[in-house]
ZAZALO-542165 format. One record per atom (N, C-alpha, C): x, y, z; residue in three letters; residue number from 1. Coordinates in pm, 1 decimal, m for minus. Example, Ala and Ser with C-alpha at 12.3 -4.5 7.8 and 13.67 -1.06 7.14 Angstrom:
# residues 2
- x  y  z  type  seq
- 1319.0  m569.0  780.0  ALA  1 .
- 1230.0  m450.0  780.0  ALA  1 .
- 1320.0  m330.0  780.0  ALA  1 .
- 1285.0  m225.0  708.0  SER  2 .
- 1367.0  m106.0  714.0  SER  2 .
- 1290.0  3.0  787.0  SER  2 .
This chain:
# residues 94
- x  y  z  type  seq
- 8388.7  m9101.6  15790.2  MET  1 .
- 8402.3  m9233.3  15736.2  MET  1 .
- 8316.9  m9327.3  15821.6  MET  1 .
- 8236.5  m9413.3  15761.6  PRO  2 .
- 8152.2  m9504.6  15839.0  PRO  2 .
- 8238.5  m9599.2  15921.3  PRO  2 .
- 8185.7  m9636.5  16039.3  GLN  3 .
- 8258.6  m9727.3  16126.8  GLN  3 .
- 8282.2  m9860.9  16057.5  GLN  3 .
- 8399.4  m9914.7  16076.6  GLY  4 .
- 8433.0  m10041.8  16015.7  GLY  4 .
- 8496.6  m10028.4  15878.5  GLY  4 .
- 8490.4  m9909.4  15820.5  SER  5 .
- 8554.9  m9891.9  15690.3  SER  5 .
- 8696.4  m9840.1  15712.4  SER  5 .
- 8776.5  m9859.6  15615.5  CYS  6 .
- 8918.4  m9823.0  15626.4  CYS  6 .
- 8950.6  m9721.3  15517.5  CYS  6 .
- 9039.7  m9632.0  15551.2  HIS  7 .
- 9090.9  m9536.5  15453.0  HIS  7 .
- 9158.3  m9617.1  15342.0  HIS  7 .
- 9151.1  m9574.9  15216.9  PRO  8 .
- 9212.6  m9651.3  15107.8  PRO  8 .
- 9359.6  m9684.7  15131.4  PRO  8 .
- 9433.4  m9599.3  15200.6  PHE  9 .
- 9575.0  m9625.3  15225.8  PHE  9 .
- 9593.2  m9745.9  15317.7  PHE  9 .
- 9493.3  m9774.4  15403.8  CYS  10 .
- 9501.9  m9888.8  15494.4  CYS  10 .
- 9502.8  m10020.4  15418.2  CYS  10 .
- 9442.4  m10024.6  15303.3  LYS  11 .
- 9432.9  m10147.7  15225.6  LYS  11 .
- 9559.9  m10176.3  15145.0  LYS  11 .
- 9650.6  m10081.7  15139.9  VAL  12 .
- 9776.6  m10100.4  15067.3  VAL  12 .
- 9867.7  m10189.4  15151.3  VAL  12 .
- 9928.7  m10287.1  15088.1  GLN  13 .
- 10018.3  m10379.6  15157.5  GLN  13 .
- 10139.5  m10304.3  15212.7  GLN  13 .
- 10200.6  m10360.5  15317.2  ARG  14 .
- 10313.9  m10295.9  15384.7  ARG  14 .
- 10426.9  m10264.3  15287.1  ARG  14 .
- 10466.6  m10359.2  15203.1  HIS  15 .
- 10578.3  m10334.6  15109.9  HIS  15 .
- 10541.5  m10227.7  15006.6  HIS  15 .
- 10412.8  m10216.0  14974.7  GLU  16 .
- 10369.7  m10111.1  14881.3  GLU  16 .
- 10377.0  m9974.3  14948.2  GLU  16 .
- 10345.9  m9968.7  15078.0  LYS  17 .
- 10356.3  m9842.6  15151.6  LYS  17 .
- 10501.3  m9795.8  15154.0  LYS  17 .
- 10591.9  m9890.4  15178.5  ILE  18 .
- 10734.3  m9855.7  15182.4  ILE  18 .
- 10779.1  m9804.8  15045.5  ILE  18 .
- 10731.5  m9871.0  14940.4  ALA  19 .
- 10767.5  m9829.2  14804.3  ALA  19 .
- 10714.4  m9690.0  14773.9  ALA  19 .
- 10603.3  m9652.4  14834.6  LEU  20 .
- 10547.1  m9519.1  14812.6  LEU  20 .
- 10619.4  m9413.7  14896.3  LEU  20 .
- 10656.0  m9449.4  15016.6  ILE  21 .
- 10713.2  m9352.0  15110.0  ILE  21 .
- 10863.1  m9333.5  15090.1  ILE  21 .
- 10935.3  m9437.6  15053.6  ALA  22 .
- 11081.1  m9430.9  15042.4  ALA  22 .
- 11130.3  m9320.1  14948.9  ALA  22 .
- 11075.5  m9306.8  14826.5  PRO  23 .
- 11125.0  m9198.7  14739.5  PRO  23 .
- 11100.1  m9059.7  14797.6  PRO  23 .
- 10990.8  m9043.4  14866.4  ILE  24 .
- 10961.4  m8913.3  14928.6  ILE  24 .
- 11065.0  m8884.1  15036.6  ILE  24 .
- 11098.0  m8984.3  15116.5  ALA  25 .
- 11198.1  m8966.1  15221.5  ALA  25 .
- 11334.9  m8931.9  15162.8  ALA  25 .
- 11370.6  m8994.8  15052.1  VAL  26 .
- 11499.5  m8967.0  14987.4  VAL  26 .
- 11503.7  m8822.5  14937.8  VAL  26 .
- 11398.5  m8778.6  14872.9  VAL  27 .
- 11393.8  m8640.6  14821.4  VAL  27 .
- 11402.6  m8540.8  14936.1  VAL  27 .
- 11328.1  m8563.5  15041.4  LEU  28 .
- 11333.0  m8472.6  15155.9  LEU  28 .
- 11470.8  m8473.9  15220.5  LEU  28 .
- 11531.4  m8590.1  15229.2  GLY  29 .
- 11664.8  m8599.7  15287.1  GLY  29 .
- 11768.8  m8526.4  15205.2  GLY  29 .
- 11763.0  m8539.5  15074.6  LEU  30 .
- 11859.6  m8471.9  14987.8  LEU  30 .
- 11838.9  m8321.5  14986.9  LEU  30 .
- 11715.3  m8276.5  14996.2  SER  31 .
- 11690.1  m8132.5  14995.1  SER  31 .
- 11744.4  m8067.5  15121.4  SER  31 .
- 11758.6  m8142.7  15228.0  ALA  32 .
- 11815.0  m8088.8  15351.1  ALA  32 .
- 11965.6  m8068.2  15339.3  ALA  32 .
- 12027.6  m8123.6  15235.7  CYS  33 .
- 12171.9  m8112.2  15216.1  CYS  33 .
- 12211.0  m7985.1  15141.7  CYS  33 .
- 12116.5  m7904.9  15102.0  ALA  34 .
- 12147.5  m7782.1  15028.3  ALA  34 .
- 12222.5  m7685.6  15119.3  ALA  34 .
- 12342.1  m7651.8  15078.8  THR  35 .
- 12424.3  m7556.8  15153.0  THR  35 .
- 12472.4  m7450.5  15055.1  THR  35 .
- 12517.6  m7338.4  15106.1  PRO  36 .
- 12567.7  m7234.2  15015.8  PRO  36 .
- 12674.8  m7285.3  14919.6  PRO  36 .
- 12758.7  m7379.3  14964.7  GLU  37 .
- 12866.1  m7431.1  14879.9  GLU  37 .
- 12813.6  m7493.1  14750.5  GLU  37 .
- 12689.8  m7545.1  14754.3  ASN  38 .
- 12631.3  m7605.5  14635.0  ASN  38 .
- 12599.5  m7501.9  14527.4  ASN  38 .
- 12597.7  m7374.3  14563.6  TYR  39 .
- 12555.2  m7269.1  14471.6  TYR  39 .
- 12664.2  m7166.7  14441.6  TYR  39 .
- 12787.2  m7192.0  14486.3  GLU  40 .
- 12896.1  m7096.4  14466.0  GLU  40 .
- 12926.4  m7075.9  14318.6  GLU  40 .
- 12957.5  m6951.6  14284.0  THR  41 .
- 13006.3  m6918.8  14151.0  THR  41 .
- 13154.7  m6884.1  14164.8  THR  41 .
- 13219.7  m6857.6  14054.6  THR  42 .
- 13359.4  m6816.0  14058.2  THR  42 .
- 13368.8  m6682.6  14131.1  THR  42 .
- 13460.6  m6667.9  14227.8  PRO  43 .
- 13473.7  m6539.8  14299.5  PRO  43 .
- 13501.4  m6423.7  14203.7  PRO  43 .
- 13451.6  m6306.8  14241.2  VAL  44 .
- 13472.6  m6185.3  14162.0  VAL  44 .
- 13539.0  m6079.9  14249.9  VAL  44 .
- 13609.7  m5987.7  14186.5  VAL  45 .
- 13674.3  m5877.7  14258.2  VAL  45 .
- 13597.3  m5749.8  14228.9  VAL  45 .
- 13558.1  m5682.0  14335.6  VAL  46 .
- 13484.6  m5555.5  14326.2  VAL  46 .
- 13576.9  m5445.3  14376.4  VAL  46 .
- 13583.4  m5336.8  14302.3  GLN  47 .
- 13666.4  m5224.0  14345.3  GLN  47 .
- 13584.7  m5134.2  14438.5  GLN  47 .
- 13640.3  m5105.2  14555.1  SER  48 .
- 13576.5  m5013.5  14650.1  SER  48 .
- 13669.4  m4895.0  14672.9  SER  48 .
- 13620.7  m4795.0  14743.3  ALA  49 .
- 13703.2  m4677.8  14773.4  ALA  49 .
- 13825.3  m4716.2  14857.1  ALA  49 .
- 13814.9  m4825.0  14933.9  GLN  50 .
- 13925.5  m4867.9  15019.9  GLN  50 .
- 14014.8  m4972.9  14954.9  GLN  50 .
- 13977.6  m5016.1  14834.5  GLY  51 .
- 14057.3  m5115.5  14764.9  GLY  51 .
- 13972.5  m5232.0  14717.2  GLY  51 .
- 14036.7  m5332.6  14657.6  PRO  52 .
- 13962.4  m5445.8  14601.4  PRO  52 .
- 13903.8  m5538.6  14708.8  PRO  52 .
- 13782.3  m5583.6  14682.4  VAL  53 .
- 13713.5  m5678.4  14769.7  VAL  53 .
- 13684.5  m5802.1  14684.8  VAL  53 .
- 13728.2  m5917.8  14730.7  THR  54 .
- 13697.7  m6042.3  14660.4  THR  54 .
- 13568.5  m6098.1  14718.2  THR  54 .
- 13474.3  m6124.6  14629.1  CYS  55 .
- 13340.9  m6167.0  14671.2  CYS  55 .
- 13310.3  m6309.2  14626.6  CYS  55 .
- 13246.9  m6383.5  14715.1  GLN  56 .
- 13190.9  m6513.5  14679.3  GLN  56 .
- 13042.0  m6491.0  14657.2  GLN  56 .
- 13001.7  m6498.3  14531.0  LEU  57 .
- 12861.0  m6481.2  14496.7  LEU  57 .
- 12799.3  m6618.6  14476.1  LEU  57 .
- 12669.2  m6624.6  14487.1  TYR  58 .
- 12597.1  m6750.7  14472.9  TYR  58 .
- 12501.4  m6738.4  14354.8  TYR  58 .
- 12385.6  m6794.1  14359.8  THR  59 .
- 12295.1  m6786.8  14245.6  THR  59 .
- 12247.6  m6644.4  14224.1  THR  59 .
- 12209.1  m6614.1  14101.8  LYS  60 .
- 12161.1  m6478.9  14071.2  LYS  60 .
- 12029.4  m6449.2  14141.6  LYS  60 .
- 11953.0  m6553.4  14173.7  SER  61 .
- 11823.7  m6529.8  14238.3  SER  61 .
- 11834.8  m6516.8  14389.7  SER  61 .
- 11952.0  m6550.1  14447.0  LEU  62 .
- 11969.1  m6545.6  14591.9  LEU  62 .
- 12095.1  m6467.6  14625.5  LEU  62 .
- 12078.2  m6343.0  14667.0  THR  63 .
- 12194.2  m6258.8  14694.7  THR  63 .
- 12223.3  m6246.6  14844.3  THR  63 .
- 12137.8  m6300.8  14929.9  THR  64 .
- 12159.7  m6286.6  15074.4  THR  64 .
- 12280.6  m6365.6  15123.7  THR  64 .
- 12323.2  m6467.8  15049.1  TRP  65 .
- 12441.8  m6544.0  15088.3  TRP  65 .
- 12570.2  m6478.1  15040.0  TRP  65 .
- 12563.9  m6384.1  14948.0  ASP  66 .
- 12683.7  m6321.3  14891.9  ASP  66 .
- 12766.7  m6259.8  15004.5  ASP  66 .
- 12898.8  m6285.9  15000.7  ARG  67 .
- 12985.3  m6238.6  15108.9  ARG  67 .
- 13127.3  m6217.4  15058.3  ARG  67 .
- 13203.5  m6143.6  15137.5  SER  68 .
- 13343.2  m6119.7  15102.4  SER  68 .
- 13428.4  m6237.1  15150.6  SER  68 .
- 13529.3  m6268.7  15071.7  ILE  69 .
- 13625.5  m6370.6  15114.3  ILE  69 .
- 13765.8  m6310.6  15126.9  ILE  69 .
- 13781.1  m6185.3  15082.5  ASP  70 .
- 13905.8  m6111.0  15102.4  ASP  70 .
- 13872.0  m5963.4  15091.4  ASP  70 .
- 13938.9  m5883.1  15174.0  ARG  71 .
- 13909.1  m5739.5  15178.6  ARG  71 .
- 14032.4  m5663.9  15224.9  ARG  71 .
- 14036.3  m5532.5  15200.2  PRO  72 .
- 14147.4  m5452.5  15251.4  PRO  72 .
- 14148.9  m5455.7  15404.8  PRO  72 .
- 14264.6  m5451.0  15463.9  ALA  73 .
- 14277.7  m5458.2  15609.9  ALA  73 .
- 14200.2  m5347.7  15681.4  ALA  73 .
- 14190.6  m5231.6  15619.1  ALA  74 .
- 14122.4  m5118.5  15682.2  ALA  74 .
- 13969.4  m5126.2  15669.6  ALA  74 .
- 13918.1  m5223.0  15596.1  MET  75 .
- 13773.5  m5234.3  15572.3  MET  75 .
- 13713.1  m5337.3  15666.8  MET  75 .
- 13596.2  m5304.8  15722.4  SER  76 .
- 13529.3  m5399.9  15811.1  SER  76 .
- 13465.5  m5513.0  15730.1  SER  76 .
- 13444.4  m5624.3  15795.1  VAL  77 .
- 13378.2  m5737.8  15730.1  VAL  77 .
- 13238.1  m5696.4  15686.2  VAL  77 .
- 13170.2  m5620.9  15771.3  LYS  78 .
- 13033.7  m5576.4  15739.5  LYS  78 .
- 13031.1  m5491.7  15611.8  LYS  78 .
- 13125.3  m5400.2  15599.4  ALA  79 .
- 13131.3  m5314.5  15480.2  ALA  79 .
- 13166.7  m5396.1  15355.8  ALA  79 .
- 13260.6  m5490.7  15371.3  ALA  80 .
- 13300.0  m5574.3  15257.7  ALA  80 .
- 13183.8  m5663.1  15214.0  ALA  80 .
- 13113.3  m5722.2  15311.0  ASP  81 .
- 12997.6  m5805.0  15277.3  ASP  81 .
- 12888.5  m5722.9  15209.1  ASP  81 .
- 12869.6  m5599.7  15254.3  ALA  82 .
- 12770.0  m5511.5  15192.1  ALA  82 .
- 12807.5  m5482.1  15046.7  ALA  82 .
- 12936.4  m5462.2  15020.7  ALA  83 .
- 12982.0  m5439.2  14883.1  ALA  83 .
- 12954.6  m5561.5  14796.6  ALA  83 .
- 12973.9  m5680.0  14853.5  CYS  84 .
- 12949.8  m5804.3  14778.4  CYS  84 .
- 12801.1  m5826.2  14753.8  CYS  84 .
- 12718.8  m5796.8  14851.9  GLN  85 .
- 12574.9  m5811.3  14831.9  GLN  85 .
- 12524.5  m5710.8  14728.8  GLN  85 .
- 12583.3  m5592.0  14727.5  ALA  86 .
- 12546.1  m5492.8  14625.6  ALA  86 .
- 12587.2  m5542.0  14486.5  ALA  86 .
- 12705.0  m5605.1  14476.6  GLU  87 .
- 12749.6  m5660.8  14347.7  GLU  87 .
- 12658.2  m5775.0  14304.0  GLU  87 .
- 12619.5  m5859.6  14397.3  GLY  88 .
- 12525.4  m5967.1  14364.8  GLY  88 .
- 12392.3  m5912.2  14314.6  GLY  88 .
- 12344.6  m5807.4  14379.2  GLN  89 .
- 12219.3  m5744.1  14336.8  GLN  89 .
- 12234.8  m5680.0  14199.4  GLN  89 .
- 12351.1  m5615.9  14174.9  ARG  90 .
- 12376.5  m5554.0  14045.6  ARG  90 .
- 12372.6  m5659.4  13935.3  ARG  90 .
- 12437.7  m5775.0  13959.7  GLN  91 .
- 12436.4  m5881.8  13860.7  GLN  91 .
- 12298.0  m5941.2  13843.8  GLN  91 .
- 12223.2  m5950.4  13950.9  LYS  92 .
- 12086.8  m6003.5  13944.5  LYS  92 .
- 11997.9  m5915.3  13857.6  LYS  92 .
- 12015.4  m5783.9  13872.3  ASN  93 .
- 11933.4  m5688.4  13796.9  ASN  93 .
- 11977.0  m5676.0  13651.6  ASN  93 .
- 12093.5  m5732.2  13621.1  GLY  94 .
- 12142.5  m5731.6  13482.3  GLY  94 .
- 12213.5  m5607.4  13449.4  GLY  94 .
């Protein structure tokens, strides 16, 4: 840029800059509020060899958040969560 010239954004008045930037800041701020709770579906019960596992599934496109919310006492959390992630994947695949 030649010396003495200003980028086009420099010529925009201060209140116009705020009007341009404010909506972007709001969108970015709201997108940071996305939590798994925003995507919860109705819990489902999956039958396992050790008994029923209640699963909290999320969106069909995102199965990594799928987890157990109730499981048989003899079943580990890891095994119950794996059963729920498998159920989420099964539903995702149709």
